[in-house]
C-alpha positions as CSV (number, residue, x, y, z in Angstrom):
1,M,91.3,75.5,46.9
2,I,93.6,75.5,50.0
3,K,93.8,72.1,51.6
4,L,93.2,72.0,55.3
5,Y,96.6,70.7,56.0
6,N,98.2,73.8,54.2
7,L,95.9,76.1,56.2
8,K,97.0,74.7,59.6
9,K,100.5,75.1,58.4
10,I,100.2,78.8,57.6
11,I,98.3,79.5,60.8
12,K,101.2,77.9,62.7
13,I,103.8,79.8,60.9
14,L,101.7,83.1,61.6
15,I,101.7,82.3,65.3
16,C,105.6,81.7,65.3
17,I,106.0,85.1,63.4
18,A,103.8,86.6,66.0
19,I,105.7,85.3,68.9
20,I,109.0,86.4,67.4
21,I,107.7,89.9,66.9
22,C,106.5,90.1,70.6
23,L,109.9,88.8,71.9
24,I,111.8,91.3,69.8
25,M,109.5,94.1,71.1
26,L,110.0,93.0,74.7
27,I,113.8,92.8,74.3
28,R,113.8,96.3,72.9
29,Y,111.6,97.7,75.7
30,K,113.9,96.1,78.4
31,Q,117.0,97.6,76.7
32,K,115.5,100.9,76.5
33,N,114.4,101.0,80.1
34,N,118.0,99.8,81.3
35,S,119.7,102.5,79.5
36,I,117.4,105.1,81.0
37,L,118.2,103.7,84.4
38,T,121.9,103.4,83.8
39,S,122.1,107.0,82.4
40,A,120.1,108.3,85.4
41,N,122.2,106.3,88.0
42,S,125.5,107.5,86.5
43,K,124.8,111.2,86.8
44,S,123.8,111.1,90.7
45,T,125.6,109.5,93.5
46,Y,123.4,108.7,96.6
47,K,124.6,108.2,100.2
48,I,122.7,107.1,103.2
49,L,123.7,108.1,106.8
50,V,121.7,106.4,109.7
51,D,122.2,108.0,113.1
52,V,121.1,104.9,115.3
53,E,121.1,107.1,118.6
54,D,118.7,109.9,117.2
55,S,116.7,107.3,115.1
56,K,117.2,109.4,111.9
57,L,118.0,108.5,108.3
58,F,119.8,111.1,106.1
59,L,119.5,110.8,102.3
60,F,122.3,112.6,100.3
61,E,122.6,113.1,96.5
62,N,126.0,114.3,95.4
63,D,126.8,115.1,99.0
64,N,123.8,117.6,99.3
65,L,121.4,116.5,102.0
66,I,118.0,115.7,100.2
67,K,115.7,114.5,103.0
68,T,115.7,113.2,106.4
69,Y,113.4,110.2,107.6
70,K,112.5,108.8,111.1
71,C,113.8,105.2,111.3
72,S,114.3,102.3,113.9
73,G,117.6,101.2,115.0
74,G,116.7,97.9,116.6
75,K,116.1,97.1,120.1
76,W,118.4,96.4,123.0
77,S,118.4,92.7,122.7
78,T,119.0,92.9,118.9
79,P,120.7,96.1,117.9
80,S,121.4,97.2,114.5
81,P,124.9,96.5,113.4
82,I,127.3,99.4,113.2
83,G,129.4,100.0,110.0
84,T,129.6,101.0,106.4
85,W,127.4,99.1,104.1
86,T,126.8,99.1,100.4
87,I,123.4,98.5,98.8
88,I,123.6,96.0,96.2
89,S,120.1,95.7,95.0
90,K,116.7,97.7,95.5
91,A,113.2,96.5,95.8
92,K,110.0,98.3,94.6
93,W,108.0,98.8,97.9
94,G,105.2,100.9,96.5
95,E,103.5,103.5,98.8
96,G,105.2,102.6,102.2
97,F,103.8,101.4,105.5
98,R,101.5,104.3,106.4
99,W,98.1,103.0,107.6
100,K,94.9,104.6,106.4
101,L,92.1,104.2,109.0
102,D,88.5,104.7,107.9
103,G,86.8,107.6,109.7
104,I,90.0,109.1,111.2
């Protein structure tokens, strides 16, 4: 008959093994996703051009115009800074800012 002390010890060991397996799976999942993102980004070069006077944003992929968007260039009291900028990070915004009104 297994003593209660030994049973608790076995359960603790099994829980530790399960946690280690979950951590290994999480690390492999992140490495796989990072390699996919890295390989996708290395193939394409994106550039964004903003025409503040016409309030338009132009998205280029490998020097080909992909899409044009309307944008805001700030107001007279706080104008957008003019210059060349580098994007260093990207946030996931979801669906955007379009509002859906019921009944319209």
